[in-house]
N, CA, C and O atoms as a GROMACS GRO file, in nm:
protein
  548
    1MET      N    1   0.605   1.536   1.934
    1MET     CA    2   0.542   1.409   1.959
    1MET      C    3   0.543   1.381   2.109
    1MET      O    4   0.640   1.413   2.178
    2CYS      N    5   0.439   1.322   2.156
    2CYS     CA    6   0.425   1.295   2.299
    2CYS      C    7   0.507   1.171   2.337
    2CYS      O    8   0.479   1.061   2.289
    3SER      N    9   0.606   1.189   2.422
    3SER     CA   10   0.690   1.076   2.460
    3SER      C   11   0.622   0.987   2.564
    3SER      O   12   0.667   0.874   2.587
    4THR      N   13   0.515   1.035   2.626
    4THR     CA   14   0.448   0.954   2.727
    4THR      C   15   0.324   0.884   2.673
    4THR      O   16   0.263   0.805   2.744
    5CYS      N   17   0.285   0.912   2.549
    5CYS     CA   18   0.168   0.848   2.490
    5CYS      C   19   0.203   0.706   2.447
    5CYS      O   20   0.301   0.686   2.375
    6PRO      N   21   0.127   0.608   2.490
    6PRO     CA   22   0.156   0.471   2.451
    6PRO      C   23   0.118   0.447   2.305
    6PRO      O   24   0.037   0.521   2.250
    7PRO      N   25   0.176   0.345   2.242
    7PRO     CA   26   0.138   0.310   2.107
    7PRO      C   27  -0.012   0.276   2.102
    7PRO      O   28  -0.070   0.235   2.202
    8LEU      N   29  -0.073   0.293   1.985
    8LEU     CA   30  -0.217   0.266   1.972
    8LEU      C   31  -0.254   0.126   2.019
    8LEU      O   32  -0.358   0.106   2.081
    9ARG      N   33  -0.169   0.027   1.989
    9ARG     CA   34  -0.201  -0.112   2.025
    9ARG      C   35  -0.208  -0.132   2.176
    9ARG      O   36  -0.264  -0.232   2.222
   10GLN      N   37  -0.152  -0.039   2.254
   10GLN     CA   38  -0.152  -0.051   2.400
   10GLN      C   39  -0.252   0.044   2.467
   10GLN      O   40  -0.262   0.046   2.589
   11ARG      N   41  -0.324   0.121   2.388
   11ARG     CA   42  -0.416   0.219   2.447
   11ARG      C   43  -0.544   0.153   2.491
   11ARG      O   44  -0.604   0.075   2.416
   12SER      N   45  -0.587   0.184   2.610
   12SER     CA   46  -0.711   0.128   2.662
   12SER      C   47  -0.834   0.199   2.605
   12SER      O   48  -0.946   0.149   2.616
   13ASP      N   49  -0.812   0.316   2.546
   13ASP     CA   50  -0.924   0.393   2.492
   13ASP      C   51  -0.932   0.386   2.339
   13ASP      O   52  -0.984   0.478   2.276
   14LEU      N   53  -0.882   0.279   2.280
   14LEU     CA   54  -0.883   0.265   2.134
   14LEU      C   55  -1.026   0.271   2.080
   14LEU      O   56  -1.050   0.336   1.978
   15ALA      N   57  -1.119   0.205   2.146
   15ALA     CA   58  -1.258   0.205   2.100
   15ALA      C   59  -1.315   0.347   2.098
   15ALA      O   60  -1.382   0.386   2.002
   16ALA      N   61  -1.289   0.423   2.203
   16ALA     CA   62  -1.338   0.561   2.208
   16ALA      C   63  -1.272   0.646   2.099
   16ALA      O   64  -1.338   0.731   2.038
   17LEU      N   65  -1.144   0.623   2.076
   17LEU     CA   66  -1.073   0.696   1.972
   17LEU      C   67  -1.132   0.664   1.834
   17LEU      O   68  -1.152   0.754   1.752
   18VAL      N   69  -1.160   0.537   1.808
   18VAL     CA   70  -1.220   0.495   1.681
   18VAL      C   71  -1.356   0.561   1.663
   18VAL      O   72  -1.384   0.616   1.557
   19LEU      N   73  -1.439   0.555   1.764
   19LEU     CA   74  -1.573   0.614   1.754
   19LEU      C   75  -1.568   0.766   1.734
   19LEU      O   76  -1.649   0.822   1.661
   20ARG      N   77  -1.472   0.830   1.799
   20ARG     CA   78  -1.455   0.974   1.782
   20ARG      C   79  -1.413   1.007   1.639
   20ARG      O   80  -1.463   1.103   1.580
   21ARG      N   81  -1.323   0.926   1.583
   21ARG     CA   82  -1.280   0.946   1.444
   21ARG      C   83  -1.396   0.923   1.348
   21ARG      O   84  -1.413   0.998   1.252
   22LEU      N   85  -1.475   0.821   1.373
   22LEU     CA   86  -1.589   0.791   1.287
   22LEU      C   87  -1.693   0.904   1.293
   22LEU      O   88  -1.748   0.943   1.190
   23ALA      N   89  -1.718   0.955   1.411
   23ALA     CA   90  -1.819   1.060   1.427
   23ALA      C   91  -1.780   1.187   1.351
   23ALA      O   92  -1.868   1.260   1.304
   24GLY      N   93  -1.653   1.213   1.340
   24GLY     CA   94  -1.610   1.335   1.274
   24GLY      C   95  -1.576   1.321   1.127
   24GLY      O   96  -1.555   1.421   1.059
   25ASN      N   97  -1.572   1.197   1.076
   25ASN     CA   98  -1.519   1.179   0.941
   25ASN      C   99  -1.618   1.141   0.832
   25ASN      O  100  -1.599   1.181   0.717
   26GLY      N  101  -1.720   1.066   0.862
   26GLY     CA  102  -1.799   1.017   0.750
   26GLY      C  103  -1.936   0.967   0.786
   26GLY      O  104  -1.998   1.013   0.881
   27ARG      N  105  -1.982   0.870   0.708
   27ARG     CA  106  -2.116   0.817   0.722
   27ARG      C  107  -2.129   0.718   0.838
   27ARG      O  108  -2.226   0.722   0.913
   28ALA      N  109  -2.030   0.631   0.852
   28ALA     CA  110  -2.037   0.525   0.951
   28ALA      C  111  -2.034   0.583   1.093
   28ALA      O  112  -1.954   0.672   1.123
   29ARG      N  113  -2.120   0.533   1.177
   29ARG     CA  114  -2.124   0.578   1.316
   29ARG      C  115  -2.105   0.463   1.414
   29ARG      O  116  -2.090   0.484   1.534
   30HIS      N  117  -2.106   0.341   1.362
   30HIS     CA  118  -2.096   0.224   1.448
   30HIS      C  119  -1.992   0.128   1.391
   30HIS      O  120  -1.959   0.131   1.272
   31ILE      N  121  -1.941   0.043   1.479
   31ILE     CA  122  -1.845  -0.059   1.438
   31ILE      C  123  -1.878  -0.186   1.516
   31ILE      O  124  -1.905  -0.180   1.636
   32THR      N  125  -1.877  -0.299   1.447
   32THR     CA  126  -1.914  -0.424   1.514
   32THR      C  127  -1.804  -0.463   1.613
   32THR      O  128  -1.689  -0.423   1.598
   33PRO      N  129  -1.840  -0.542   1.714
   33PRO     CA  130  -1.739  -0.586   1.811
   33PRO      C  131  -1.625  -0.665   1.745
   33PRO      O  132  -1.509  -0.650   1.784
   34LYS      N  133  -1.656  -0.748   1.645
   34LYS     CA  134  -1.550  -0.824   1.578
   34LYS      C  135  -1.456  -0.731   1.503
   34LYS      O  136  -1.334  -0.753   1.502
   35ALA      N  137  -1.511  -0.628   1.441
   35ALA     CA  138  -1.426  -0.532   1.370
   35ALA      C  139  -1.339  -0.455   1.470
   35ALA      O  140  -1.222  -0.428   1.442
   36MET      N  141  -1.394  -0.421   1.585
   36MET     CA  142  -1.316  -0.353   1.687
   36MET      C  143  -1.204  -0.444   1.738
   36MET      O  144  -1.092  -0.397   1.761
   37ASP      N  145  -1.233  -0.571   1.755
   37ASP     CA  146  -1.129  -0.666   1.796
   37ASP      C  147  -1.018  -0.673   1.692
   37ASP      O  148  -0.900  -0.683   1.725
   38ARG      N  149  -1.057  -0.667   1.566
   38ARG     CA  150  -0.958  -0.670   1.458
   38ARG      C  151  -0.869  -0.546   1.462
   38ARG      O  152  -0.748  -0.554   1.440
   39LEU      N  153  -0.930  -0.431   1.490
   39LEU     CA  154  -0.851  -0.309   1.504
   39LEU      C  155  -0.756  -0.319   1.622
   39LEU      O  156  -0.640  -0.277   1.614
   40ALA      N  157  -0.804  -0.373   1.732
   40ALA     CA  158  -0.722  -0.385   1.853
   40ALA      C  159  -0.606  -0.483   1.834
   40ALA      O  160  -0.503  -0.471   1.900
   41ALA      N  161  -0.621  -0.580   1.743
   41ALA     CA  162  -0.517  -0.680   1.721
   41ALA      C  163  -0.404  -0.627   1.632
   41ALA      O  164  -0.297  -0.688   1.625
   42HIS      N  165  -0.427  -0.516   1.565
   42HIS     CA  166  -0.327  -0.463   1.471
   42HIS      C  167  -0.218  -0.388   1.547
   42HIS      O  168  -0.244  -0.328   1.650
   43ASP      N  169  -0.094  -0.393   1.496
   43ASP     CA  170   0.019  -0.326   1.560
   43ASP      C  171   0.023  -0.175   1.538
   43ASP      O  172   0.084  -0.103   1.618
   44TRP      N  173  -0.038  -0.126   1.435
   44TRP     CA  174  -0.044   0.016   1.400
   44TRP      C  175   0.094   0.078   1.382
   44TRP      O  176   0.128   0.174   1.451
   45PRO      N  177   0.173   0.023   1.289
   45PRO     CA  178   0.304   0.084   1.266
   45PRO      C  179   0.293   0.226   1.209
   45PRO      O  180   0.385   0.306   1.224
   46GLY      N  181   0.180   0.256   1.145
   46GLY     CA  182   0.160   0.390   1.090
   46GLY      C  183   0.095   0.486   1.188
   46GLY      O  184   0.062   0.599   1.153
   47LYS      N  185   0.075   0.440   1.311
   47LYS     CA  186   0.018   0.519   1.420
   47LYS      C  187  -0.119   0.576   1.385
   47LYS      O  188  -0.196   0.512   1.313
   48ILE      N  189  -0.150   0.694   1.433
   48ILE     CA  190  -0.284   0.753   1.417
   48ILE      C  191  -0.316   0.780   1.271
   48ILE      O  192  -0.432   0.778   1.232
   49HIS      N  193  -0.214   0.807   1.190
   49HIS     CA  194  -0.236   0.832   1.047
   49HIS      C  195  -0.288   0.706   0.978
   49HIS      O  196  -0.378   0.712   0.895
   50GLU      N  197  -0.231   0.592   1.014
   50GLU     CA  198  -0.276   0.466   0.957
   50GLU      C  199  -0.419   0.435   1.002
   50GLU      O  200  -0.501   0.393   0.921
   51LEU      N  201  -0.448   0.456   1.130
   51LEU     CA  202  -0.582   0.434   1.181
   51LEU      C  203  -0.683   0.521   1.106
   51LEU      O  204  -0.789   0.473   1.066
   52SER      N  205  -0.650   0.648   1.089
   52SER     CA  206  -0.740   0.739   1.017
   52SER      C  207  -0.764   0.692   0.875
   52SER      O  208  -0.878   0.696   0.827
   53ALA      N  209  -0.660   0.647   0.807
   53ALA     CA  210  -0.673   0.601   0.669
   53ALA      C  211  -0.757   0.473   0.661
   53ALA      O  212  -0.841   0.459   0.573
   54VAL      N  213  -0.734   0.381   0.754
   54VAL     CA  214  -0.811   0.256   0.757
   54VAL      C  215  -0.959   0.285   0.781
   54VAL      O  216  -1.045   0.227   0.716
   55LEU      N  217  -0.987   0.375   0.874
   55LEU     CA  218  -1.126   0.408   0.904
   55LEU      C  219  -1.192   0.482   0.788
   55LEU      O  220  -1.310   0.459   0.759
   56ALA      N  221  -1.119   0.569   0.722
   56ALA     CA  222  -1.176   0.641   0.606
   56ALA      C  223  -1.209   0.542   0.494
   56ALA      O  224  -1.315   0.552   0.432
   57ARG      N  225  -1.119   0.449   0.469
   57ARG     CA  226  -1.143   0.347   0.365
   57ARG      C  227  -1.260   0.257   0.405
   57ARG      O  228  -1.344   0.225   0.321
   58ALA      N  229  -1.266   0.217   0.531
   58ALA     CA  230  -1.376   0.132   0.578
   58ALA      C  231  -1.509   0.206   0.569
   58ALA      O  232  -1.612   0.147   0.537
   59ASP      N  233  -1.506   0.335   0.598
   59ASP     CA  234  -1.628   0.416   0.590
   59ASP      C  235  -1.684   0.417   0.448
   59ASP      O  236  -1.805   0.414   0.428
   60LEU      N  237  -1.595   0.420   0.350
   60LEU     CA  238  -1.639   0.418   0.210
   60LEU      C  239  -1.695   0.282   0.170
   60LEU      O  240  -1.783   0.273   0.084
   61ARG      N  241  -1.644   0.176   0.230
   61ARG     CA  242  -1.685   0.042   0.194
   61ARG      C  243  -1.807  -0.009   0.269
   61ARG      O  244  -1.876  -0.098   0.220
   62CYS      N  245  -1.836   0.046   0.384
   62CYS     CA  246  -1.939  -0.010   0.471
   62CYS      C  247  -2.079   0.016   0.416
   62CYS      O  248  -2.104   0.112   0.344
   63ALA      N  249  -2.168  -0.072   0.454
   63ALA     CA  250  -2.310  -0.058   0.416
   63ALA      C  251  -2.391  -0.036   0.543
   63ALA      O  252  -2.365  -0.099   0.645
   64GLY      N  253  -2.487   0.052   0.537
   64GLY     CA  254  -2.576   0.072   0.650
   64GLY      C  255  -2.518   0.150   0.766
   64GLY      O  256  -2.575   0.147   0.875
   65GLY      N  257  -2.408   0.218   0.746
   65GLY     CA  258  -2.354   0.300   0.854
   65GLY      C  259  -2.283   0.225   0.964
   65GLY      O  260  -2.257   0.280   1.070
   66GLN      N  261  -2.250   0.097   0.940
   66GLN     CA  262  -2.181   0.017   1.041
   66GLN      C  263  -2.062  -0.053   0.977
   66GLN      O  264  -2.076  -0.121   0.876
   67ILE      N  265  -1.946  -0.037   1.036
   67ILE     CA  266  -1.824  -0.100   0.985
   67ILE      C  267  -1.816  -0.242   1.041
   67ILE      O  268  -1.830  -0.264   1.162
   68ASP      N  269  -1.791  -0.336   0.951
   68ASP     CA  270  -1.777  -0.477   0.988
   68ASP      C  271  -1.636  -0.524   0.949
   68ASP      O  272  -1.561  -0.448   0.887
   69MET      N  273  -1.601  -0.646   0.984
   69MET     CA  274  -1.468  -0.699   0.955
   69MET      C  275  -1.433  -0.691   0.807
   69MET      O  276  -1.319  -0.661   0.772
   70ASP      N  277  -1.530  -0.716   0.719
   70ASP     CA  278  -1.503  -0.715   0.575
   70ASP      C  279  -1.464  -0.577   0.525
   70ASP      O  280  -1.402  -0.565   0.419
   71ASP      N  281  -1.498  -0.474   0.597
   71ASP     CA  282  -1.466  -0.338   0.557
   71ASP      C  283  -1.324  -0.298   0.594
   71ASP      O  284  -1.275  -0.194   0.550
   72LEU      N  285  -1.257  -0.379   0.674
   72LEU     CA  286  -1.123  -0.347   0.725
   72LEU      C  287  -1.016  -0.421   0.646
   72LEU      O  288  -0.936  -0.494   0.705
   73ASP      N  289  -1.013  -0.402   0.516
   73ASP     CA  290  -0.915  -0.467   0.431
   73ASP      C  291  -0.773  -0.429   0.471
   73ASP      O  292  -0.743  -0.312   0.496
   74GLY      N  293  -0.686  -0.530   0.476
   74GLY     CA  294  -0.546  -0.503   0.501
   74GLY      C  295  -0.501  -0.518   0.645
   74GLY      O  296  -0.382  -0.512   0.673
   75LEU      N  297  -0.594  -0.539   0.735
   75LEU     CA  298  -0.556  -0.560   0.875
   75LEU      C  299  -0.549  -0.709   0.902
   75LEU      O  300  -0.597  -0.789   0.822
   76PRO      N  301  -0.489  -0.748   1.015
   76PRO     CA  302  -0.482  -0.890   1.045
   76PRO      C  303  -0.620  -0.952   1.049
   76PRO      O  304  -0.717  -0.889   1.091
   77ASP      N  305  -0.628  -1.077   1.006
   77ASP     CA  306  -0.756  -1.146   1.014
   77ASP      C  307  -0.781  -1.188   1.159
   77ASP      O  308  -0.704  -1.152   1.247
   78GLY      N  309  -0.885  -1.260   1.183
   78GLY     CA  310  -0.923  -1.298   1.319
   78GLY      C  311  -0.817  -1.378   1.393
   78GLY      O  312  -0.816  -1.381   1.516
   79GLU      N  313  -0.726  -1.442   1.319
   79GLU     CA  314  -0.621  -1.520   1.381
   79GLU      C  315  -0.492  -1.439   1.397
   79GLU      O  316  -0.390  -1.492   1.441
   80GLY      N  317  -0.497  -1.310   1.362
   80GLY     CA  318  -0.379  -1.226   1.377
   80GLY      C  319  -0.284  -1.235   1.258
   80GLY      O  320  -0.177  -1.174   1.262
   81ARG      N  321  -0.321  -1.308   1.153
   81ARG     CA  322  -0.237  -1.318   1.034
   81ARG      C  323  -0.265  -1.198   0.944
   81ARG      O  324  -0.381  -1.163   0.922
   82PRO      N  325  -0.159  -1.136   0.893
   82PRO     CA  326  -0.184  -1.025   0.802
   82PRO      C  327  -0.240  -1.075   0.670
   82PRO      O  328  -0.205  -1.183   0.624
   83LEU      N  329  -0.329  -0.995   0.609
   83LEU     CA  330  -0.380  -1.029   0.479
   83LEU      C  331  -0.271  -1.004   0.377
   83LEU      O  332  -0.178  -0.928   0.404
   84SER      N  333  -0.280  -1.068   0.261
   84SER     CA  334  -0.173  -1.062   0.164
   84SER      C  335  -0.144  -0.920   0.117
   84SER      O  336  -0.234  -0.842   0.087
   85VAL      N  337  -0.017  -0.891   0.111
   85VAL     CA  338   0.034  -0.763   0.062
   85VAL      C  339   0.158  -0.797  -0.018
   85VAL      O  340   0.225  -0.897   0.010
   86CYS      N  341   0.190  -0.716  -0.115
   86CYS     CA  342   0.312  -0.737  -0.194
   86CYS      C  343   0.432  -0.745  -0.100
   86CYS      O  344   0.438  -0.672  -0.001
   87PRO      N  345   0.528  -0.833  -0.130
   87PRO     CA  346   0.647  -0.841  -0.044
   87PRO      C  347   0.722  -0.709  -0.033
   87PRO      O  348   0.778  -0.678   0.072
   88THR      N  349   0.723  -0.630  -0.140
   88THR     CA  350   0.793  -0.502  -0.136
   88THR      C  351   0.717  -0.398  -0.054
   88THR      O  352   0.776  -0.298  -0.011
   89CYS      N  353   0.587  -0.420  -0.031
   89CYS     CA  354   0.505  -0.324   0.045
   89CYS      C  355   0.495  -0.360   0.193
   89CYS      O  356   0.463  -0.274   0.275
   90THR      N  357   0.522  -0.483   0.227
   90THR     CA  358   0.506  -0.528   0.364
   90THR      C  359   0.594  -0.448   0.459
   90THR      O  360   0.714  -0.430   0.435
   91GLY      N  361   0.534  -0.401   0.566
   91GLY     CA  362   0.607  -0.327   0.668
   91GLY      C  363   0.605  -0.177   0.650
   91GLY      O  364   0.650  -0.104   0.739
   92ASN      N  365   0.555  -0.129   0.537
   92ASN     CA  366   0.547   0.015   0.513
   92ASN      C  367   0.399   0.050   0.499
   92ASN      O  368   0.337   0.015   0.399
   93ALA      N  369   0.343   0.116   0.597
   93ALA     CA  370   0.198   0.141   0.602
   93ALA      C  371   0.148   0.214   0.478
   93ALA      O  372   0.042   0.180   0.425
   94ARG      N  373   0.223   0.313   0.431
   94ARG     CA  374   0.180   0.388   0.313
   94ARG      C  375   0.179   0.299   0.190
   94ARG      O  376   0.084   0.304   0.111
   95LYS      N  377   0.282   0.218   0.172
   95LYS     CA  378   0.289   0.128   0.056
   95LYS      C  379   0.184   0.018   0.066
   95LYS      O  380   0.124  -0.020  -0.034
   96GLU      N  381   0.161  -0.034   0.187
   96GLU     CA  382   0.057  -0.136   0.205
   96GLU      C  383  -0.079  -0.079   0.167
   96GLU      O  384  -0.159  -0.146   0.101
   97GLN      N  385  -0.105   0.044   0.208
   97GLN     CA  386  -0.232   0.108   0.176
   97GLN      C  387  -0.245   0.127   0.024
   97GLN      O  388  -0.352   0.104  -0.032
   98GLN      N  389  -0.138   0.168  -0.041
   98GLN     CA  390  -0.140   0.185  -0.186
   98GLN      C  391  -0.166   0.051  -0.254
   98GLN      O  392  -0.244   0.043  -0.349
   99CYS      N  393  -0.101  -0.054  -0.206
   99CYS     CA  394  -0.118  -0.187  -0.264
   99CYS      C  395  -0.264  -0.231  -0.254
   99CYS      O  396  -0.321  -0.281  -0.351
  100HIS      N  397  -0.324  -0.213  -0.138
  100HIS     CA  398  -0.464  -0.250  -0.119
  100HIS      C  399  -0.556  -0.164  -0.206
  100HIS      O  400  -0.653  -0.214  -0.262
  101SER      N  401  -0.525  -0.036  -0.216
  101SER     CA  402  -0.608   0.054  -0.298
  101SER      C  403  -0.606   0.012  -0.444
  101SER      O  404  -0.709   0.013  -0.511
  102ILE      N  405  -0.489  -0.024  -0.493
  102ILE     CA  406  -0.476  -0.068  -0.632
  102ILE      C  407  -0.560  -0.193  -0.655
  102ILE      O  408  -0.638  -0.200  -0.750
  103ARG      N  409  -0.543  -0.292  -0.569
  103ARG     CA  410  -0.617  -0.418  -0.587
  103ARG      C  411  -0.768  -0.396  -0.572
  103ARG      O  412  -0.846  -0.457  -0.645
  104ASP      N  413  -0.809  -0.311  -0.479
  104ASP     CA  414  -0.951  -0.283  -0.462
  104ASP      C  415  -1.010  -0.216  -0.585
  104ASP      O  416  -1.118  -0.254  -0.632
  105LEU      N  417  -0.938  -0.117  -0.638
  105LEU     CA  418  -0.988  -0.044  -0.754
  105LEU      C  419  -0.999  -0.137  -0.876
  105LEU      O  420  -1.099  -0.133  -0.947
  106VAL      N  421  -0.898  -0.217  -0.899
  106VAL     CA  422  -0.901  -0.311  -1.013
  106VAL      C  423  -1.019  -0.406  -0.998
  106VAL      O  424  -1.088  -0.438  -1.095
  107SER      N  425  -1.041  -0.452  -0.876
  107SER     CA  426  -1.154  -0.542  -0.850
  107SER      C  427  -1.287  -0.472  -0.877
  107SER      O  428  -1.375  -0.528  -0.941
  108ARG      N  429  -1.301  -0.349  -0.828
  108ARG     CA  430  -1.425  -0.273  -0.849
  108ARG      C  431  -1.449  -0.242  -0.997
  108ARG      O  432  -1.563  -0.232  -1.041
  109GLU      N  433  -1.341  -0.229  -1.072
  109GLU     CA  434  -1.352  -0.198  -1.215
  109GLU      C  435  -1.360  -0.324  -1.300
  109GLU      O  436  -1.341  -0.319  -1.421
  110GLY      N  437  -1.388  -0.437  -1.236
  110GLY     CA  438  -1.405  -0.562  -1.310
  110GLY      C  439  -1.277  -0.615  -1.371
  110GLY      O  440  -1.281  -0.684  -1.472
  111GLY      N  441  -1.163  -0.583  -1.312
  111GLY     CA  442  -1.035  -0.632  -1.361
  111GLY      C  443  -0.972  -0.543  -1.467
  111GLY      O  444  -0.870  -0.580  -1.526
  112SER      N  445  -1.030  -0.429  -1.494
  112SER     CA  446  -0.979  -0.339  -1.598
  112SER      C  447  -0.857  -0.262  -1.549
  112SER      O  448  -0.867  -0.172  -1.466
  113ILE      N  449  -0.741  -0.301  -1.601
  113ILE     CA  450  -0.616  -0.234  -1.566
  113ILE      C  451  -0.615  -0.092  -1.622
  113ILE      O  452  -0.570   0.001  -1.555
  114SER      N  453  -0.666  -0.076  -1.745
  114SER     CA  454  -0.663   0.057  -1.808
  114SER      C  455  -0.745   0.159  -1.730
  114SER      O  456  -0.705   0.274  -1.718
  115LYS      N  457  -0.860   0.117  -1.675
  115LYS     CA  458  -0.939   0.210  -1.593
  115LYS      C  459  -0.864   0.246  -1.465
  115LYS      O  460  -0.868   0.361  -1.421
  116ALA      N  461  -0.798   0.148  -1.406
  116ALA     CA  462  -0.720   0.174  -1.285
  116ALA      C  463  -0.605   0.269  -1.313
  116ALA      O  464  -0.576   0.358  -1.233
  117VAL      N  465  -0.538   0.252  -1.428
  117VAL     CA  466  -0.429   0.340  -1.468
  117VAL      C  467  -0.478   0.484  -1.477
  117VAL      O  468  -0.415   0.576  -1.425
  118ARG      N  469  -0.592   0.503  -1.544
  118ARG     CA  470  -0.646   0.639  -1.560
  118ARG      C  471  -0.685   0.700  -1.426
  118ARG      O  472  -0.659   0.818  -1.400
  119GLN      N  473  -0.748   0.622  -1.340
  119GLN     CA  474  -0.797   0.676  -1.213
  119GLN      C  475  -0.685   0.704  -1.114
  119GLN      O  476  -0.689   0.802  -1.041
  120LEU      N  477  -0.585   0.616  -1.111
  120LEU     CA  478  -0.478   0.630  -1.012
  120LEU      C  479  -0.359   0.712  -1.062
  120LEU      O  480  -0.281   0.762  -0.982
  121GLY      N  481  -0.346   0.724  -1.193
  121GLY     CA  482  -0.232   0.796  -1.248
  121GLY      C  483  -0.102   0.720  -1.233
  121GLY      O  484   0.005   0.780  -1.228
  122LEU      N  485  -0.111   0.588  -1.224
  122LEU     CA  486   0.008   0.502  -1.213
  122LEU      C  487   0.031   0.430  -1.345
  122LEU      O  488  -0.058   0.426  -1.430
  123SER      N  489   0.150   0.374  -1.362
  123SER     CA  490   0.179   0.301  -1.484
  123SER      C  491   0.118   0.160  -1.478
  123SER      O  492   0.089   0.108  -1.370
  124CYS      N  493   0.099   0.102  -1.596
  124CYS     CA  494   0.050  -0.037  -1.603
  124CYS      C  495   0.146  -0.130  -1.530
  124CYS      O  496   0.103  -0.222  -1.461
  125THR      N  497   0.274  -0.104  -1.545
  125THR     CA  498   0.375  -0.188  -1.482
  125THR      C  499   0.358  -0.190  -1.330
  125THR      O  500   0.365  -0.295  -1.267
  126THR      N  501   0.337  -0.072  -1.272
  126THR     CA  502   0.319  -0.063  -1.126
  126THR      C  503   0.197  -0.142  -1.082
  126THR      O  504   0.202  -0.217  -0.985
  127ILE      N  505   0.088  -0.126  -1.154
  127ILE     CA  506  -0.035  -0.197  -1.117
  127ILE      C  507  -0.017  -0.347  -1.132
  127ILE      O  508  -0.057  -0.423  -1.044
  128TYR      N  509   0.043  -0.392  -1.243
  128TYR     CA  510   0.067  -0.535  -1.263
  128TYR      C  511   0.159  -0.591  -1.156
  128TYR      O  512   0.141  -0.704  -1.111
  129THR      N  513   0.258  -0.513  -1.114
  129THR     CA  514   0.350  -0.559  -1.011
  129THR      C  515   0.275  -0.589  -0.881
  129THR      O  516   0.300  -0.692  -0.818
  130HIS      N  517   0.185  -0.503  -0.841
  130HIS     CA  518   0.108  -0.526  -0.718
  130HIS      C  519   0.013  -0.644  -0.734
  130HIS      O  520  -0.003  -0.724  -0.642
  131LEU      N  521  -0.048  -0.656  -0.849
  131LEU     CA  522  -0.143  -0.766  -0.871
  131LEU      C  523  -0.070  -0.899  -0.877
  131LEU      O  524  -0.118  -0.998  -0.820
  132GLU      N  525   0.044  -0.905  -0.945
  132GLU     CA  526   0.119  -1.030  -0.955
  132GLU      C  527   0.171  -1.074  -0.818
  132GLU      O  528   0.166  -1.193  -0.785
  133ALA      N  529   0.221  -0.980  -0.740
  133ALA     CA  530   0.274  -1.014  -0.608
  133ALA      C  531   0.165  -1.068  -0.516
  133ALA      O  532   0.192  -1.148  -0.427
  134ALA      N  533   0.040  -1.024  -0.538
  134ALA     CA  534  -0.072  -1.070  -0.456
  134ALA      C  535  -0.138  -1.193  -0.518
  134ALA      O  536  -0.234  -1.246  -0.462
  135GLY      N  537  -0.086  -1.240  -0.633
  135GLY     CA  538  -0.142  -1.358  -0.697
  135GLY      C  539  -0.274  -1.332  -0.768
  135GLY      O  540  -0.355  -1.424  -0.782
  136GLN      N  541  -0.297  -1.211  -0.811
  136GLN     CA  542  -0.422  -1.177  -0.877
  136GLN      C  543  -0.411  -1.172  -1.028
  136GLN      O  544  -0.511  -1.145  -1.095
  137VAL      N  545  -0.295  -1.196  -1.084
  137VAL     CA  546  -0.280  -1.194  -1.231
  137VAL      C  547  -0.236  -1.330  -1.276
  137VAL      O  548  -0.216  -1.352  -1.395
   0.00000   0.00000   0.00000
């Protein structure tokens, strides 16, 4: 690991890094200024791996090849407040991502827990735990 590399939140080339990741990863090739501001406001505890995961998820959600704020689920909102995550997941980038993925999938499946169980390979209890903690059940 590079001991002289600053954290992502302090990098002046974050926008170039985001665009480079987008160009190599998927459909989206552009990101709105508000979405870029939202990325810049995040602390990035998961470092480059978290950024890559957020961009991959946003790429799947975006319409028209441009990532907007709504595509960046799980990052701080415009006021710097984090969006809701289960208390047990808060502070762990991998768990936060799993929590958001579960809630997104259940939402896309029209609230069907059984479909989410089959697709994710998780137990009903695990899925209900994430939904209850987020106030969705």
